[in-house]
FIFI-350054 format. One record per residue: residue in one letter; chain; residue number from 0; x, y, z of N, C-alpha, C, O, CB in turn. Coordinates in steps of 0.2 Angstrom, whole numbers. Glycine has a CB too. Layout:
// FIFI-350054
> residu:chaine:num:npx:npy:npz:capx:capy:capz:cpx:cpy:cpz:opx:opy:opz:cbpx:cbpy:cbpz
> A:A:NUM:X:Y:Z:X:Y:Z:X:Y:Z:X:Y:Z:X:Y:Z
...
This chain:
// FIFI-350054
> residu:chaine:num:npx:npy:npz:capx:capy:capz:cpx:cpy:cpz:opx:opy:opz:cbpx:cbpy:cbpz
> M:A:0:394:971:712:400:971:709:402:972:701:398:969:698:402:966:710
> S:A:1:406:975:698:407:975:690:405:970:686:409:965:686:413:976:689
> N:A:2:401:971:683:401:964:677:406:963:673:408:967:668:396:965:671
> N:A:3:408:957:674:414:955:668:413:949:663:417:946:661:421:953:672
> N:A:4:406:948:663:405:942:659:406:944:652:406:939:648:398:939:661
> N:A:5:407:951:649:406:954:642:412:956:638:412:959:633:401:960:641
> I:A:6:418:954:642:425:956:641:429:950:638:430:945:642:429:959:646
> L:A:7:431:950:633:434:945:629:442:946:628:443:952:627:431:943:622
> P:A:8:446:941:628:453:943:627:453:947:620:448:948:617:458:937:626
> I:A:9:458:950:620:459:956:615:464:952:610:467:947:611:463:963:620
> S:A:10:464:954:603:466:952:596:474:954:598:476:959:601:462:957:588
> K:A:11:477:948:595:484:949:595:488:955:592:493:957:594:487:944:592
> E:A:12:484:959:587:485:965:584:484:971:590:488:976:591:481:965:578
> A:A:13:479:970:593:480:975:598:484:974:604:485:979:609:474:978:600
> M:A:14:486:968:605:491:966:611:496:968:609:499:971:614:492:960:614
> V:A:15:499:968:603:506:969:600:505:978:600:510:982:601:507:965:592
> A:A:16:499:981:598:499:990:599:500:991:605:504:996:606:493:994:596
> F:A:17:498:988:610:497:991:616:505:990:620:507:994:624:490:988:619
> N:A:18:507:984:618:515:982:621:518:988:618:520:992:622:519:974:620
> E:A:19:519:989:611:523:993:609:521:1002:612:526:1006:613:523:992:603
> A:A:20:515:1003:612:514:1010:615:514:1010:623:513:1016:626:507:1013:611
> S:A:21:515:1005:626:515:1005:633:521:1009:636:519:1012:641:515:999:635
> P:A:22:527:1010:634:532:1016:637:527:1022:636:526:1026:640:540:1017:633
> K:A:23:526:1023:630:523:1030:629:518:1032:633:517:1037:636:520:1031:623
> I:A:24:513:1026:634:507:1028:638:508:1029:645:505:1033:647:501:1023:637
> I:A:25:512:1025:649:516:1026:655:518:1034:656:516:1037:660:522:1022:656
> K:A:26:522:1035:651:526:1042:652:521:1046:652:521:1049:657:532:1044:647
> E:A:27:516:1048:646:511:1053:647:506:1052:652:504:1057:655:507:1054:641
> T:A:28:505:1047:655:500:1047:661:503:1049:667:500:1051:672:497:1039:663
> V:A:29:509:1048:668:514:1052:673:515:1058:672:516:1061:677:520:1050:673
> I:A:30:515:1061:666:517:1068:666:510:1072:666:510:1079:667:521:1069:659
> C:A:31:505:1069:665:497:1072:667:497:1071:673:494:1076:676:491:1069:664
> S:A:32:498:1066:678:497:1064:685:502:1069:688:500:1071:694:499:1057:687
> L:A:33:507:1070:685:512:1075:690:509:1083:690:511:1088:693:520:1075:687
> E:A:34:505:1083:686:501:1089:685:497:1091:690:496:1097:692:498:1089:679
> R:A:35:494:1086:693:489:1087:699:494:1086:705:494:1081:708:483:1081:699
> E:A:36:497:1092:707:502:1093:711:500:1091:719:504:1088:723:504:1100:711
> D:A:37:494:1092:721:490:1090:727:490:1082:728:490:1079:733:482:1094:727
> E:A:38:490:1079:722:490:1072:723:496:1069:723:496:1063:725:487:1068:719
> V:A:39:501:1071:723:509:1069:722:514:1072:726:519:1069:726:511:1069:715
> V:A:40:511:1078:730:516:1081:735:519:1077:739:525:1077:739:512:1086:739
> Q:A:41:516:1072:743:518:1068:746:525:1063:745:528:1060:750:514:1065:747
> Y:A:42:526:1063:737:531:1058:736:536:1063:734:541:1060:731:529:1052:731
> G:A:43:537:1070:735:543:1074:734:545:1071:729:541:1069:725:548:1074:739
> N:A:44:553:1072:728:557:1072:722:555:1064:718:556:1063:713:566:1073:723
> D:A:45:553:1060:722:553:1053:720:545:1053:716:543:1047:713:554:1047:729
> A:A:46:541:1057:715:535:1056:712:535:1052:706:532:1047:705:532:1062:712
> Q:A:47:538:1055:702:540:1053:695:542:1046:695:538:1042:692:545:1057:691
> N:A:48:546:1043:697:548:1036:699:543:1031:702:542:1025:700:552:1036:704
> I:A:49:540:1035:708:535:1031:710:527:1030:707:523:1026:709:534:1032:717
> L:A:50:527:1034:702:520:1035:698:522:1029:692:517:1026:689:519:1043:695
> T:A:51:528:1030:690:531:1026:684:531:1019:686:528:1015:682:537:1027:681
> T:A:52:533:1017:692:533:1011:695:526:1008:695:525:1003:692:536:1010:701
> G:A:53:521:1012:699:515:1010:699:511:1008:693:507:1003:693:512:1014:701
> L:A:54:513:1012:687:508:1013:680:512:1007:677:508:1003:673:509:1022:675
> K:A:55:518:1005:678:522:999:674:518:991:677:516:987:673:530:998:677
> F:A:56:517:993:684:514:986:686:506:985:683:504:980:681:514:985:694
> T:A:57:502:992:685:496:991:682:496:989:675:493:983:675:492:998:682
> T:A:58:500:991:670:502:990:664:502:982:663:499:979:659:508:993:662
> Q:A:59:507:979:667:508:972:666:502:968:669:500:963:665:514:969:671
> M:A:60:498:969:674:492:966:676:488:967:670:485:962:668:489:968:683
> L:A:61:487:974:667:481:975:663:484:969:655:479:966:651:481:985:661
> E:A:62:490:969:654:492:966:648:489:957:650:487:953:646:501:967:647
> S:A:63:491:956:657:490:949:658:482:947:657:481:942:655:492:946:665
> A:A:64:477:953:659:471:951:660:467:951:653:462:948:652:469:955:665
> M:A:65:471:955:648:468:956:642:471:950:638:467:948:633:470:963:638
> Y:A:66:475:948:638:479:941:636:474:936:635:472:933:630:484:939:641
> I:A:67:473:934:642:468:928:643:462:930:644:458:925:644:470:925:649
> G:A:68:459:936:645:453:939:646:450:937:652:444:935:653:448:937:641
> E:A:69:454:938:658:452:938:665:453:943:669:458:946:670:456:934:667
> I:A:70:446:945:671:447:949:676:448:949:683:451:953:686:442:951:676
> P:A:71:447:944:684:450:942:692:458:945:694:460:947:699:451:933:693
> I:A:72:460:945:688:469:947:688:468:955:690:472:958:695:474:945:678
> L:A:73:464:958:687:463:966:689:459:967:696:461:972:699:459:970:682
> E:A:74:454:963:699:451:963:705:456:961:710:455:963:716:446:960:704
> D:A:75:461:958:709:466:957:713:472:963:714:474:964:720:469:951:712
> Q:A:76:473:965:710:477:971:710:474:977:713:477:980:717:480:972:703
> L:A:77:467:979:712:464:984:715:463:983:723:464:987:727:458:985:712
> L:A:78:462:976:723:460:975:732:467:975:735:467:978:741:457:967:733
> W:A:79:473:972:731:480:974:734:481:982:736:484:984:741:484:972:728
> A:A:80:480:986:729:480:993:731:476:996:735:477:1002:737:481:996:727
> K:A:81:471:993:737:466:996:743:468:994:749:467:998:753:459:993:742
> D:A:82:470:989:750:474:987:755:481:991:757:481:994:762:476:982:755
> K:A:83:487:989:753:493:993:754:494:1000:754:498:1002:758:495:991:750
> L:A:84:492:1002:748:493:1009:746:491:1014:751:496:1017:753:489:1012:741
> P:A:85:485:1014:754:484:1020:759:488:1021:763:489:1027:766:479:1019:762
> A:A:86:493:1016:765:498:1016:771:504:1020:769:508:1022:772:501:1008:775
> D:A:87:504:1020:763:510:1023:759:508:1031:756:511:1035:752:511:1018:752
> G:A:88:502:1033:759:500:1039:756:496:1040:750:493:1046:748:506:1043:755
> V:A:89:495:1035:748:491:1035:741:483:1034:743:482:1029:747:493:1029:735
> E:A:90:479:1039:741:471:1040:741:468:1036:736:470:1036:730:469:1048:741
> M:A:91:463:1031:738:460:1028:733:458:1033:728:460:1031:722:454:1024:736
> E:A:92:455:1038:728:453:1043:724:458:1045:719:456:1045:713:451:1048:729
> H:A:93:465:1045:721:470:1047:717:471:1041:712:473:1042:706:476:1050:721
> I:A:94:471:1035:714:471:1031:710:467:1029:704:469:1027:699:471:1027:713
> L:A:95:459:1032:706:452:1033:701:455:1037:696:454:1035:690:445:1036:705
> V:A:96:459:1043:698:460:1049:694:466:1045:689:466:1046:683:463:1056:699
> R:A:97:470:1042:692:476:1040:688:473:1035:683:474:1037:677:481:1036:691
> L:A:98:469:1030:683:466:1026:680:462:1031:674:463:1030:668:461:1022:685
> R:A:99:458:1035:676:455:1039:670:459:1043:665:458:1043:659:450:1045:672
> I:A:100:465:1046:667:470:1048:664:473:1043:660:474:1044:654:474:1051:669
> Y:A:101:474:1036:663:477:1032:659:473:1030:653:475:1029:647:480:1028:662
> R:A:102:466:1028:654:462:1027:649:462:1034:644:462:1033:638:457:1024:652
> E:A:103:462:1040:646:462:1045:641:469:1045:635:468:1046:629:463:1051:645
> I:A:104:474:1043:639:481:1042:636:480:1036:632:483:1036:626:486:1040:642
> I:A:105:478:1032:633:477:1024:628:473:1027:623:474:1025:617:473:1015:632
> I:A:106:468:1030:623:463:1032:617:466:1038:613:464:1039:607:455:1034:621
> E:A:107:471:1041:615:475:1047:612:480:1043:608:481:1045:602:479:1052:617
> I:A:108:483:1038:610:490:1035:608:489:1030:603:493:1030:598:493:1031:614
> L:A:109:483:1025:604:482:1018:600:477:1021:595:474:1026:595:479:1011:604
> S:A:110:476:1017:590:471:1018:585:464:1016:588:464:1012:592:473:1014:578
> N:A:111:459:1018:586:451:1018:587:451:1010:588:449:1007:593:446:1022:581
> E:A:112:454:1006:583:452:999:582:455:996:588:450:994:592:455:996:576
> H:A:113:461:996:590:464:994:596:463:996:602:463:993:607:470:995:595
> A:A:114:461:1003:602:459:1005:609:452:1004:611:450:1005:617:461:1011:610
> N:A:115:448:1002:606:442:1000:607:442:993:610:437:991:613:438:1002:601
> E:A:116:447:989:609:446:982:613:449:983:619:448:980:624:450:976:609
> I:A:117:454:988:620:458:989:626:453:992:632:452:989:637:463:993:624
> I:A:118:450:997:630:447:1002:635:440:998:639:439:1000:645:444:1008:631
> P:A:119:437:993:637:432:989:641:437:987:647:434:987:653:429:982:636
> F:A:120:442:985:648:446:983:652:447:989:658:446:988:664:453:980:649
> V:A:121:449:993:656:451:999:660:444:1002:661:444:1007:666:458:1004:657
> D:A:122:439:1002:658:433:1003:660:432:999:666:430:1002:672:428:1002:655
> W:A:123:433:994:667:430:990:671:433:991:678:430:990:683:431:984:669
> M:A:124:441:992:677:446:995:683:441:1001:686:439:1000:691:455:998:679
> I:A:125:441:1006:682:439:1012:683:431:1012:687:430:1017:691:439:1015:677
> E:A:126:428:1007:685:421:1006:690:422:1002:696:419:1003:701:416:1003:686
> R:A:127:426:998:695:427:994:701:430:998:705:427:999:711:431:988:699
> Q:A:128:436:1002:705:439:1006:709:434:1011:712:436:1012:718:445:1009:705
> N:A:129:428:1015:708:424:1019:711:419:1015:716:417:1017:722:420:1023:706
> E:A:130:418:1008:713:413:1004:719:417:1002:725:414:1001:731:412:995:715
> L:A:131:425:1002:726:428:1000:731:427:1007:735:426:1007:741:436:996:729
> I:A:132:429:1013:732:428:1019:736:421:1020:740:421:1022:746:430:1027:732
> Q:A:133:416:1019:735:410:1019:738:409:1015:745:406:1017:750:407:1018:735
> M:A:134:411:1009:743:410:1004:749:414:1006:756:412:1004:762:412:996:747
> E:A:135:419:1010:754:423:1012:759:421:1018:763:422:1019:768:428:1013:758
> L:A:136:417:1021:759:414:1027:762:408:1026:765:406:1030:769:413:1033:758
> N:A:137:405:1020:763:398:1018:767:401:1015:773:397:1016:778:393:1013:763
> E:A:138:406:1013:774:408:1010:781:411:1014:786:412:1012:791:413:1005:780
> D:A:139:412:1020:784:413:1025:789:407:1028:791:408:1032:795:417:1029:786
């Protein structure tokens, strides 16, 4: 399982910067995700709203984890998504792609100093999501 021993809570300054930038991060991630039509076509006209809602939830969980430096919050979210979202037509690989897009947007929008504090949490999510996908493939 992904190593979570080296991730510390982020600074107050990085948290404030992330909180202020979150609406733009979410918006830009949604825009980039919508360009991957094959991954969102099943949502029809609700695609933008569905992606925005999902990313807002992800952002809230990420903020909580960063504030206290607790990865289990993110683990719970990824496991919930693994159990719940496939029934809604969301493939686990699509979540992985969106997390990667989210990561790139954070790097684009935040200063290097703040992004460098936040990215380890997102990298952990990406790595763990990939592990969950591999575990699922091995079960088949």
